[in-house]
ChimeraX commands (.cxc) that place a marker at each C-alpha (Angstrom):
marker #1 position -30.07,-19.69,-20.17 radius 0.5
marker #1 position -27.07,-17.37,-19.87 radius 0.5
marker #1 position -25.28,-19.66,-17.41 radius 0.5
marker #1 position -25.83,-22.74,-19.58 radius 0.5
marker #1 position -24.59,-20.98,-22.70 radius 0.5
marker #1 position -21.51,-19.65,-20.88 radius 0.5
marker #1 position -20.78,-23.19,-19.62 radius 0.5
marker #1 position -21.07,-24.65,-23.12 radius 0.5
marker #1 position -18.78,-21.96,-24.54 radius 0.5
marker #1 position -16.15,-22.63,-21.90 radius 0.5
marker #1 position -16.27,-26.44,-22.18 radius 0.5
marker #1 position -16.28,-26.28,-25.99 radius 0.5
marker #1 position -12.85,-24.66,-25.84 radius 0.5
marker #1 position -11.67,-27.60,-23.76 radius 0.5
marker #1 position -12.61,-30.10,-26.48 radius 0.5
marker #1 position -16.16,-31.17,-25.58 radius 0.5
marker #1 position -18.76,-31.66,-28.35 radius 0.5
marker #1 position -21.38,-28.92,-28.58 radius 0.5
marker #1 position -24.18,-31.39,-29.32 radius 0.5
marker #1 position -23.45,-33.43,-26.19 radius 0.5
marker #1 position -23.16,-30.31,-24.05 radius 0.5
marker #1 position -26.48,-28.93,-25.30 radius 0.5
marker #1 position -28.19,-32.24,-24.62 radius 0.5
marker #1 position -26.68,-32.50,-21.12 radius 0.5
marker #1 position -27.74,-28.97,-20.18 radius 0.5
marker #1 position -31.17,-29.17,-21.80 radius 0.5
marker #1 position -30.76,-26.43,-24.42 radius 0.5
marker #1 position -31.07,-26.49,-28.18 radius 0.5
marker #1 position -28.11,-26.16,-30.54 radius 0.5
marker #1 position -29.93,-23.48,-32.51 radius 0.5
marker #1 position -30.52,-21.51,-29.33 radius 0.5
marker #1 position -26.85,-21.75,-28.39 radius 0.5
marker #1 position -25.65,-20.62,-31.85 radius 0.5
marker #1 position -28.15,-17.77,-31.79 radius 0.5
marker #1 position -26.71,-16.71,-28.44 radius 0.5
marker #1 position -23.12,-16.96,-29.73 radius 0.5
marker #1 position -23.85,-14.82,-32.81 radius 0.5
marker #1 position -26.00,-12.27,-31.04 radius 0.5
marker #1 position -24.93,-8.64,-30.80 radius 0.5
marker #1 position -23.85,-7.90,-27.21 radius 0.5
marker #1 position -25.87,-5.29,-25.34 radius 0.5
marker #1 position -24.39,-2.05,-24.03 radius 0.5
marker #1 position -24.50,-3.50,-20.51 radius 0.5
marker #1 position -22.57,-6.60,-21.56 radius 0.5
marker #1 position -19.95,-4.51,-23.36 radius 0.5
marker #1 position -19.56,-2.29,-20.29 radius 0.5
marker #1 position -19.22,-5.25,-17.91 radius 0.5
marker #1 position -16.65,-6.91,-20.15 radius 0.5
marker #1 position -14.67,-3.68,-20.21 radius 0.5
marker #1 position -14.87,-3.39,-16.41 radius 0.5
marker #1 position -13.70,-6.98,-15.99 radius 0.5
marker #1 position -10.74,-6.28,-18.28 radius 0.5
marker #1 position -9.86,-3.11,-16.34 radius 0.5
marker #1 position -10.15,-4.80,-12.94 radius 0.5
marker #1 position -7.94,-7.72,-14.01 radius 0.5
marker #1 position -5.36,-5.35,-15.49 radius 0.5
marker #1 position -5.22,-3.06,-12.42 radius 0.5
marker #1 position -5.13,-6.03,-10.04 radius 0.5
marker #1 position -2.21,-7.57,-11.90 radius 0.5
marker #1 position -0.28,-4.31,-12.36 radius 0.5
marker #1 position -0.54,-3.48,-8.65 radius 0.5
marker #1 position 0.12,-7.04,-7.46 radius 0.5
marker #1 position -3.23,-7.54,-5.80 radius 0.5
marker #1 position -2.98,-4.71,-3.26 radius 0.5
marker #1 position -6.44,-3.28,-4.01 radius 0.5
marker #1 position -9.65,-4.64,-2.53 radius 0.5
marker #1 position -13.00,-3.68,-4.01 radius 0.5
marker #1 position -13.19,-0.28,-2.26 radius 0.5
marker #1 position -9.81,0.99,-3.42 radius 0.5
marker #1 position -10.32,-0.69,-6.79 radius 0.5
marker #1 position -13.53,1.36,-7.18 radius 0.5
marker #1 position -11.66,4.56,-6.34 radius 0.5
marker #1 position -8.93,3.70,-8.85 radius 0.5
marker #1 position -11.41,2.94,-11.63 radius 0.5
marker #1 position -13.35,6.17,-11.06 radius 0.5
marker #1 position -10.38,8.44,-10.30 radius 0.5
marker #1 position -7.94,7.29,-12.98 radius 0.5
marker #1 position -10.10,5.57,-15.62 radius 0.5
marker #1 position -13.34,7.59,-15.29 radius 0.5
marker #1 position -15.29,4.33,-15.09 radius 0.5
marker #1 position -18.28,5.77,-13.20 radius 0.5
marker #1 position -18.95,2.51,-11.37 radius 0.5
marker #1 position -20.14,1.94,-7.81 radius 0.5
marker #1 position -18.45,-0.26,-5.23 radius 0.5
marker #1 position -21.24,-2.86,-5.19 radius 0.5
marker #1 position -20.69,-3.65,-8.86 radius 0.5
marker #1 position -16.91,-3.87,-8.40 radius 0.5
marker #1 position -17.41,-6.11,-5.36 radius 0.5
marker #1 position -19.57,-8.54,-7.37 radius 0.5
marker #1 position -17.17,-8.64,-10.30 radius 0.5
marker #1 position -14.10,-9.17,-8.12 radius 0.5
marker #1 position -15.92,-11.91,-6.26 radius 0.5
marker #1 position -16.78,-13.67,-9.54 radius 0.5
marker #1 position -13.17,-13.27,-10.66 radius 0.5
marker #1 position -11.99,-14.56,-7.25 radius 0.5
marker #1 position -9.77,-11.52,-6.76 radius 0.5
marker #1 position -9.00,-10.55,-3.17 radius 0.5
marker #1 position -6.69,-7.92,-1.73 radius 0.5
marker #1 position -3.63,-9.06,0.15 radius 0.5
marker #1 position -4.16,-8.92,3.92 radius 0.5
marker #1 position -1.83,-6.88,6.05 radius 0.5
marker #1 position -0.58,-8.31,9.32 radius 0.5
marker #1 position 0.64,-6.10,12.15 radius 0.5
marker #1 position 3.98,-7.04,13.63 radius 0.5
marker #1 position 5.68,-5.03,16.34 radius 0.5
marker #1 position 9.19,-5.50,17.72 radius 0.5
marker #1 position 10.59,-3.56,20.64 radius 0.5
marker #1 position 14.10,-3.87,22.10 radius 0.5
marker #1 position 14.72,-2.01,25.37 radius 0.5
marker #1 position 17.91,0.01,25.86 radius 0.5
marker #1 position 19.26,2.75,28.10 radius 0.5
marker #1 position 18.43,6.08,26.39 radius 0.5
marker #1 position 20.72,9.13,26.52 radius 0.5
marker #1 position 18.10,11.81,25.78 radius 0.5
marker #1 position 14.37,11.41,26.34 radius 0.5
marker #1 position 11.61,13.68,25.02 radius 0.5
marker #1 position 7.98,13.84,26.12 radius 0.5
marker #1 position 5.17,12.55,23.91 radius 0.5
marker #1 position 4.37,16.04,22.62 radius 0.5
marker #1 position 2.38,14.76,19.63 radius 0.5
marker #1 position 0.19,12.67,21.98 radius 0.5
marker #1 position -1.61,10.89,19.11 radius 0.5
marker #1 position -3.07,14.13,17.73 radius 0.5
marker #1 position -3.59,12.41,14.39 radius 0.5
marker #1 position -7.02,13.91,13.73 radius 0.5
marker #1 position -5.67,17.45,13.46 radius 0.5
marker #1 position -4.96,19.23,10.16 radius 0.5
marker #1 position -1.25,19.85,9.56 radius 0.5
marker #1 position 0.67,21.67,6.86 radius 0.5
marker #1 position 3.69,20.22,5.10 radius 0.5
marker #1 position 6.76,19.76,7.33 radius 0.5
marker #1 position 4.89,20.61,10.53 radius 0.5
marker #1 position 4.71,17.02,11.84 radius 0.5
marker #1 position 7.33,14.47,10.82 radius 0.5
marker #1 position 7.21,10.84,11.92 radius 0.5
marker #1 position 10.19,8.53,11.68 radius 0.5
marker #1 position 11.21,4.96,12.43 radius 0.5
marker #1 position 13.36,2.05,11.25 radius 0.5
marker #1 position 12.16,-1.35,10.06 radius 0.5
marker #1 position 13.87,-4.56,9.02 radius 0.5
marker #1 position 13.81,-6.52,5.77 radius 0.5
marker #1 position 15.38,-9.91,5.09 radius 0.5
marker #1 position 17.00,-10.92,1.82 radius 0.5
marker #1 position 19.21,-13.68,0.49 radius 0.5
marker #1 position 19.81,-16.74,2.69 radius 0.5
marker #1 position 20.20,-14.95,6.01 radius 0.5
marker #1 position 20.90,-11.25,5.42 radius 0.5
marker #1 position 19.11,-8.21,6.82 radius 0.5
marker #1 position 18.58,-4.67,5.57 radius 0.5
marker #1 position 17.27,-1.71,7.57 radius 0.5
marker #1 position 15.03,1.00,6.16 radius 0.5
marker #1 position 14.93,4.38,7.88 radius 0.5
marker #1 position 12.18,6.74,6.68 radius 0.5
marker #1 position 10.58,10.08,7.52 radius 0.5
marker #1 position 6.84,10.50,6.91 radius 0.5
marker #1 position 5.43,14.01,6.49 radius 0.5
marker #1 position 2.08,13.52,8.21 radius 0.5
marker #1 position 0.58,16.70,6.75 radius 0.5
marker #1 position 1.24,15.64,3.15 radius 0.5
marker #1 position 1.18,11.88,3.83 radius 0.5
marker #1 position 4.42,11.48,1.88 radius 0.5
marker #1 position 7.77,9.88,2.57 radius 0.5
marker #1 position 10.13,12.86,2.43 radius 0.5
marker #1 position 13.36,11.03,3.26 radius 0.5
marker #1 position 14.53,7.43,3.41 radius 0.5
marker #1 position 17.69,5.34,3.48 radius 0.5
marker #1 position 18.27,1.60,3.18 radius 0.5
marker #1 position 21.37,0.19,4.83 radius 0.5
marker #1 position 22.93,-3.11,5.81 radius 0.5
marker #1 position 23.61,-1.64,9.26 radius 0.5
marker #1 position 21.20,-0.39,11.90 radius 0.5
marker #1 position 23.19,2.40,13.49 radius 0.5
marker #1 position 23.35,6.16,14.13 radius 0.5
marker #1 position 24.77,6.77,10.66 radius 0.5
marker #1 position 21.59,5.33,9.09 radius 0.5
marker #1 position 19.40,7.90,10.84 radius 0.5
marker #1 position 21.89,10.69,10.19 radius 0.5
marker #1 position 21.93,9.95,6.45 radius 0.5
marker #1 position 18.12,9.97,6.47 radius 0.5
marker #1 position 17.42,13.22,8.30 radius 0.5
marker #1 position 20.12,15.22,6.53 radius 0.5
marker #1 position 18.04,14.82,3.35 radius 0.5
marker #1 position 15.45,17.24,4.75 radius 0.5
marker #1 position 17.68,19.77,6.52 radius 0.5
marker #1 position 16.76,22.53,4.09 radius 0.5
marker #1 position 13.00,22.03,4.45 radius 0.5
marker #1 position 12.73,21.89,8.25 radius 0.5
marker #1 position 10.85,24.86,9.75 radius 0.5
marker #1 position 12.79,26.08,12.82 radius 0.5
marker #1 position 10.71,26.26,16.03 radius 0.5
marker #1 position 7.70,24.81,14.16 radius 0.5
marker #1 position 8.64,21.36,12.86 radius 0.5
marker #1 position 7.76,18.56,15.30 radius 0.5
marker #1 position 9.80,15.38,14.94 radius 0.5
marker #1 position 8.24,12.26,16.47 radius 0.5
marker #1 position 9.92,8.87,16.91 radius 0.5
marker #1 position 10.09,5.96,19.29 radius 0.5
marker #1 position 12.81,5.72,21.94 radius 0.5
marker #1 position 15.25,3.81,19.75 radius 0.5
marker #1 position 18.92,4.39,20.51 radius 0.5
marker #1 position 19.40,6.38,17.29 radius 0.5
marker #1 position 16.84,9.01,18.33 radius 0.5
marker #1 position 18.01,9.28,21.95 radius 0.5
marker #1 position 21.69,9.58,21.03 radius 0.5
marker #1 position 23.90,12.64,21.50 radius 0.5
marker #1 position 24.32,13.00,17.72 radius 0.5
marker #1 position 20.57,13.15,17.08 radius 0.5
marker #1 position 20.12,15.58,19.96 radius 0.5
marker #1 position 22.69,17.83,18.28 radius 0.5
marker #1 position 20.65,17.67,15.04 radius 0.5
marker #1 position 17.48,18.63,16.95 radius 0.5
marker #1 position 19.14,21.59,18.66 radius 0.5
marker #1 position 20.88,22.79,15.50 radius 0.5
marker #1 position 17.61,23.00,13.55 radius 0.5
marker #1 position 15.44,24.14,16.50 radius 0.5
marker #1 position 13.15,21.13,16.18 radius 0.5
marker #1 position 10.47,20.17,18.70 radius 0.5
marker #1 position 11.24,16.56,19.56 radius 0.5
marker #1 position 8.51,14.10,20.55 radius 0.5
marker #1 position 8.80,10.43,21.51 radius 0.5
marker #1 position 6.41,7.53,21.94 radius 0.5
marker #1 position 5.99,6.05,25.38 radius 0.5
marker #1 position 7.74,2.80,26.19 radius 0.5
marker #1 position 6.12,-0.12,24.38 radius 0.5
marker #1 position 3.36,2.07,22.87 radius 0.5
marker #1 position 3.74,1.59,19.11 radius 0.5
marker #1 position 0.34,3.20,18.56 radius 0.5
marker #1 position 1.88,6.54,19.61 radius 0.5
marker #1 position 3.61,6.43,16.22 radius 0.5
marker #1 position 0.64,4.81,14.48 radius 0.5
marker #1 position 0.86,6.35,10.98 radius 0.5
marker #1 position 4.52,5.34,10.69 radius 0.5
marker #1 position 3.76,1.79,11.81 radius 0.5
marker #1 position 0.91,1.78,9.30 radius 0.5
marker #1 position 3.31,2.67,6.48 radius 0.5
marker #1 position 5.61,-0.21,7.44 radius 0.5
marker #1 position 2.66,-2.59,7.25 radius 0.5
marker #1 position 1.65,-1.20,3.86 radius 0.5
marker #1 position 5.07,-1.42,2.17 radius 0.5
marker #1 position 5.68,-4.92,3.49 radius 0.5
marker #1 position 2.29,-6.22,2.42 radius 0.5
marker #1 position 2.03,-4.43,-0.94 radius 0.5
marker #1 position 5.67,-4.88,-2.00 radius 0.5
marker #1 position 8.01,-6.94,0.17 radius 0.5
marker #1 position 5.90,-10.05,0.81 radius 0.5
marker #1 position 4.95,-10.39,-2.84 radius 0.5
marker #1 position 8.54,-11.08,-3.93 radius 0.5
marker #1 position 11.56,-13.07,-2.78 radius 0.5
marker #1 position 14.68,-10.91,-2.66 radius 0.5
marker #1 position 18.07,-12.48,-3.18 radius 0.5
marker #1 position 20.19,-9.32,-3.19 radius 0.5
marker #1 position 20.35,-5.99,-1.38 radius 0.5
marker #1 position 20.32,-4.18,-4.71 radius 0.5
marker #1 position 17.04,-5.78,-5.85 radius 0.5
marker #1 position 15.40,-4.89,-2.54 radius 0.5
marker #1 position 16.69,-1.34,-2.71 radius 0.5
marker #1 position 15.39,-0.90,-6.28 radius 0.5
marker #1 position 11.87,-2.05,-5.37 radius 0.5
marker #1 position 11.76,0.10,-2.23 radius 0.5
marker #1 position 12.69,3.16,-4.27 radius 0.5
marker #1 position 9.99,2.39,-6.85 radius 0.5
marker #1 position 7.37,1.66,-4.20 radius 0.5
marker #1 position 7.97,4.88,-2.26 radius 0.5
marker #1 position 7.63,6.83,-5.52 radius 0.5
marker #1 position 4.34,4.99,-6.14 radius 0.5
marker #1 position 3.17,5.61,-2.56 radius 0.5
marker #1 position 3.91,9.33,-2.78 radius 0.5
marker #1 position 2.31,9.95,-6.17 radius 0.5
marker #1 position -0.11,7.24,-7.31 radius 0.5
marker #1 position -1.30,4.98,-4.50 radius 0.5
marker #1 position -5.07,4.89,-3.99 radius 0.5
marker #1 position -6.32,5.40,-0.41 radius 0.5
marker #1 position -9.83,5.40,1.02 radius 0.5
marker #1 position -9.24,9.02,2.08 radius 0.5
marker #1 position -9.60,9.94,-1.58 radius 0.5
marker #1 position -13.31,9.20,-1.17 radius 0.5
marker #1 position -15.39,6.25,-2.24 radius 0.5
marker #1 position -17.65,8.04,-4.68 radius 0.5
marker #1 position -20.73,6.07,-5.71 radius 0.5
marker #1 position -22.23,7.27,-9.04 radius 0.5
marker #1 position -25.98,7.03,-9.44 radius 0.5
marker link #1:1,2 radius 0.2
marker link #1:2,3 radius 0.2
marker link #1:3,4 radius 0.2
marker link #1:4,5 radius 0.2
marker link #1:5,6 radius 0.2
marker link #1:6,7 radius 0.2
marker link #1:7,8 radius 0.2
marker link #1:8,9 radius 0.2
marker link #1:9,10 radius 0.2
marker link #1:10,11 radius 0.2
marker link #1:11,12 radius 0.2
marker link #1:12,13 radius 0.2
marker link #1:13,14 radius 0.2
marker link #1:14,15 radius 0.2
marker link #1:15,16 radius 0.2
marker link #1:16,17 radius 0.2
marker link #1:17,18 radius 0.2
marker link #1:18,19 radius 0.2
marker link #1:19,20 radius 0.2
marker link #1:20,21 radius 0.2
marker link #1:21,22 radius 0.2
marker link #1:22,23 radius 0.2
marker link #1:23,24 radius 0.2
marker link #1:24,25 radius 0.2
marker link #1:25,26 radius 0.2
marker link #1:26,27 radius 0.2
marker link #1:27,28 radius 0.2
marker link #1:28,29 radius 0.2
marker link #1:29,30 radius 0.2
marker link #1:30,31 radius 0.2
marker link #1:31,32 radius 0.2
marker link #1:32,33 radius 0.2
marker link #1:33,34 radius 0.2
marker link #1:34,35 radius 0.2
marker link #1:35,36 radius 0.2
marker link #1:36,37 radius 0.2
marker link #1:37,38 radius 0.2
marker link #1:38,39 radius 0.2
marker link #1:39,40 radius 0.2
marker link #1:40,41 radius 0.2
marker link #1:41,42 radius 0.2
marker link #1:42,43 radius 0.2
marker link #1:43,44 radius 0.2
marker link #1:44,45 radius 0.2
marker link #1:45,46 radius 0.2
marker link #1:46,47 radius 0.2
marker link #1:47,48 radius 0.2
marker link #1:48,49 radius 0.2
marker link #1:49,50 radius 0.2
marker link #1:50,51 radius 0.2
marker link #1:51,52 radius 0.2
marker link #1:52,53 radius 0.2
marker link #1:53,54 radius 0.2
marker link #1:54,55 radius 0.2
marker link #1:55,56 radius 0.2
marker link #1:56,57 radius 0.2
marker link #1:57,58 radius 0.2
marker link #1:58,59 radius 0.2
marker link #1:59,60 radius 0.2
marker link #1:60,61 radius 0.2
marker link #1:61,62 radius 0.2
marker link #1:62,63 radius 0.2
marker link #1:63,64 radius 0.2
marker link #1:64,65 radius 0.2
marker link #1:65,66 radius 0.2
marker link #1:66,67 radius 0.2
marker link #1:67,68 radius 0.2
marker link #1:68,69 radius 0.2
marker link #1:69,70 radius 0.2
marker link #1:70,71 radius 0.2
marker link #1:71,72 radius 0.2
marker link #1:72,73 radius 0.2
marker link #1:73,74 radius 0.2
marker link #1:74,75 radius 0.2
marker link #1:75,76 radius 0.2
marker link #1:76,77 radius 0.2
marker link #1:77,78 radius 0.2
marker link #1:78,79 radius 0.2
marker link #1:79,80 radius 0.2
marker link #1:80,81 radius 0.2
marker link #1:81,82 radius 0.2
marker link #1:82,83 radius 0.2
marker link #1:83,84 radius 0.2
marker link #1:84,85 radius 0.2
marker link #1:85,86 radius 0.2
marker link #1:86,87 radius 0.2
marker link #1:87,88 radius 0.2
marker link #1:88,89 radius 0.2
marker link #1:89,90 radius 0.2
marker link #1:90,91 radius 0.2
marker link #1:91,92 radius 0.2
marker link #1:92,93 radius 0.2
marker link #1:93,94 radius 0.2
marker link #1:94,95 radius 0.2
marker link #1:95,96 radius 0.2
marker link #1:96,97 radius 0.2
marker link #1:97,98 radius 0.2
marker link #1:98,99 radius 0.2
marker link #1:99,100 radius 0.2
marker link #1:100,101 radius 0.2
marker link #1:101,102 radius 0.2
marker link #1:102,103 radius 0.2
marker link #1:103,104 radius 0.2
marker link #1:104,105 radius 0.2
marker link #1:105,106 radius 0.2
marker link #1:106,107 radius 0.2
marker link #1:107,108 radius 0.2
marker link #1:108,109 radius 0.2
marker link #1:109,110 radius 0.2
marker link #1:110,111 radius 0.2
marker link #1:111,112 radius 0.2
marker link #1:112,113 radius 0.2
marker link #1:113,114 radius 0.2
marker link #1:114,115 radius 0.2
marker link #1:115,116 radius 0.2
marker link #1:116,117 radius 0.2
marker link #1:117,118 radius 0.2
marker link #1:118,119 radius 0.2
marker link #1:119,120 radius 0.2
marker link #1:120,121 radius 0.2
marker link #1:121,122 radius 0.2
marker link #1:122,123 radius 0.2
marker link #1:123,124 radius 0.2
marker link #1:124,125 radius 0.2
marker link #1:125,126 radius 0.2
marker link #1:126,127 radius 0.2
marker link #1:127,128 radius 0.2
marker link #1:128,129 radius 0.2
marker link #1:129,130 radius 0.2
marker link #1:130,131 radius 0.2
marker link #1:131,132 radius 0.2
marker link #1:132,133 radius 0.2
marker link #1:133,134 radius 0.2
marker link #1:134,135 radius 0.2
marker link #1:135,136 radius 0.2
marker link #1:136,137 radius 0.2
marker link #1:137,138 radius 0.2
marker link #1:138,139 radius 0.2
marker link #1:139,140 radius 0.2
marker link #1:140,141 radius 0.2
marker link #1:141,142 radius 0.2
marker link #1:142,143 radius 0.2
marker link #1:143,144 radius 0.2
marker link #1:144,145 radius 0.2
marker link #1:145,146 radius 0.2
marker link #1:146,147 radius 0.2
marker link #1:147,148 radius 0.2
marker link #1:148,149 radius 0.2
marker link #1:149,150 radius 0.2
marker link #1:150,151 radius 0.2
marker link #1:151,152 radius 0.2
marker link #1:152,153 radius 0.2
marker link #1:153,154 radius 0.2
marker link #1:154,155 radius 0.2
marker link #1:155,156 radius 0.2
marker link #1:156,157 radius 0.2
marker link #1:157,158 radius 0.2
marker link #1:158,159 radius 0.2
marker link #1:159,160 radius 0.2
marker link #1:160,161 radius 0.2
marker link #1:161,162 radius 0.2
marker link #1:162,163 radius 0.2
marker link #1:163,164 radius 0.2
marker link #1:164,165 radius 0.2
marker link #1:165,166 radius 0.2
marker link #1:166,167 radius 0.2
marker link #1:167,168 radius 0.2
marker link #1:168,169 radius 0.2
marker link #1:169,170 radius 0.2
marker link #1:170,171 radius 0.2
marker link #1:171,172 radius 0.2
marker link #1:172,173 radius 0.2
marker link #1:173,174 radius 0.2
marker link #1:174,175 radius 0.2
marker link #1:175,176 radius 0.2
marker link #1:176,177 radius 0.2
marker link #1:177,178 radius 0.2
marker link #1:178,179 radius 0.2
marker link #1:179,180 radius 0.2
marker link #1:180,181 radius 0.2
marker link #1:181,182 radius 0.2
marker link #1:182,183 radius 0.2
marker link #1:183,184 radius 0.2
marker link #1:184,185 radius 0.2
marker link #1:185,186 radius 0.2
marker link #1:186,187 radius 0.2
marker link #1:187,188 radius 0.2
marker link #1:188,189 radius 0.2
marker link #1:189,190 radius 0.2
marker link #1:190,191 radius 0.2
marker link #1:191,192 radius 0.2
marker link #1:192,193 radius 0.2
marker link #1:193,194 radius 0.2
marker link #1:194,195 radius 0.2
marker link #1:195,196 radius 0.2
marker link #1:196,197 radius 0.2
marker link #1:197,198 radius 0.2
marker link #1:198,199 radius 0.2
marker link #1:199,200 radius 0.2
marker link #1:200,201 radius 0.2
marker link #1:201,202 radius 0.2
marker link #1:202,203 radius 0.2
marker link #1:203,204 radius 0.2
marker link #1:204,205 radius 0.2
marker link #1:205,206 radius 0.2
marker link #1:206,207 radius 0.2
marker link #1:207,208 radius 0.2
marker link #1:208,209 radius 0.2
marker link #1:209,210 radius 0.2
marker link #1:210,211 radius 0.2
marker link #1:211,212 radius 0.2
marker link #1:212,213 radius 0.2
marker link #1:213,214 radius 0.2
marker link #1:214,215 radius 0.2
marker link #1:215,216 radius 0.2
marker link #1:216,217 radius 0.2
marker link #1:217,218 radius 0.2
marker link #1:218,219 radius 0.2
marker link #1:219,220 radius 0.2
marker link #1:220,221 radius 0.2
marker link #1:221,222 radius 0.2
marker link #1:222,223 radius 0.2
marker link #1:223,224 radius 0.2
marker link #1:224,225 radius 0.2
marker link #1:225,226 radius 0.2
marker link #1:226,227 radius 0.2
marker link #1:227,228 radius 0.2
marker link #1:228,229 radius 0.2
marker link #1:229,230 radius 0.2
marker link #1:230,231 radius 0.2
marker link #1:231,232 radius 0.2
marker link #1:232,233 radius 0.2
marker link #1:233,234 radius 0.2
marker link #1:234,235 radius 0.2
marker link #1:235,236 radius 0.2
marker link #1:236,237 radius 0.2
marker link #1:237,238 radius 0.2
marker link #1:238,239 radius 0.2
marker link #1:239,240 radius 0.2
marker link #1:240,241 radius 0.2
marker link #1:241,242 radius 0.2
marker link #1:242,243 radius 0.2
marker link #1:243,244 radius 0.2
marker link #1:244,245 radius 0.2
marker link #1:245,246 radius 0.2
marker link #1:246,247 radius 0.2
marker link #1:247,248 radius 0.2
marker link #1:248,249 radius 0.2
marker link #1:249,250 radius 0.2
marker link #1:250,251 radius 0.2
marker link #1:251,252 radius 0.2
marker link #1:252,253 radius 0.2
marker link #1:253,254 radius 0.2
marker link #1:254,255 radius 0.2
marker link #1:255,256 radius 0.2
marker link #1:256,257 radius 0.2
marker link #1:257,258 radius 0.2
marker link #1:258,259 radius 0.2
marker link #1:259,260 radius 0.2
marker link #1:260,261 radius 0.2
marker link #1:261,262 radius 0.2
marker link #1:262,263 radius 0.2
marker link #1:263,264 radius 0.2
marker link #1:264,265 radius 0.2
marker link #1:265,266 radius 0.2
marker link #1:266,267 radius 0.2
marker link #1:267,268 radius 0.2
marker link #1:268,269 radius 0.2
marker link #1:269,270 radius 0.2
marker link #1:270,271 radius 0.2
marker link #1:271,272 radius 0.2
marker link #1:272,273 radius 0.2
marker link #1:273,274 radius 0.2
marker link #1:274,275 radius 0.2
marker link #1:275,276 radius 0.2
marker link #1:276,277 radius 0.2
marker link #1:277,278 radius 0.2
marker link #1:278,279 radius 0.2
marker link #1:279,280 radius 0.2
marker link #1:280,281 radius 0.2
view
């Protein structure tokens, strides 16, 4: 009878007569009123609370969490002690789905000035300390009617944090220079490995001078092999799907503000499956 009573309660709020609804669904009015006035069970109270939490988290984080990461968030931050199967069912009933990330790769060939070997060689399964392996790249964002902005970022693979970034209206050597100078004091001479693609900024004389000055081991992806810089490409997909594509940006300043806030969120609060999908008994 639960489904019938829930239907009556919902349609009643839309102006339908209770007597007609009870007759149509084959239940008694006394039974319905008894159900309405009953004291909810502990299970019902818990499920209502979970539904409220899921809706709140989903809205606050703009739909970026599917049921797995939602489960981690509820257990890690709200001590909900819920398993992923329950969260899956509730999100399905609420018709809440995570945004889907699409991979998009763009490669523009050029004549490089300095080329480095692929020293990193996709060794992404290894354990690294902070500042031992840095990944970097530049991606493009559109705003306004027909304007473009370029985000340069450095990802510390050991800590999985963005340690430097710069948004600019120009994709040039100065953009990369202004990014990497933010981490000059934290680079470990002869130990820090710096991996990038073969973009003109990273093969330029000025970047080579930066590498030599700080005694950095330089590594580059092979031509057309975006997967060689997979974690960095993954971050671009994440920020675009969880931030950029959820909003229309009319100004550079609005885009810059949201990028700053998102990177802070990514570095300190974002839920990942690596945190562990714990399933309470």
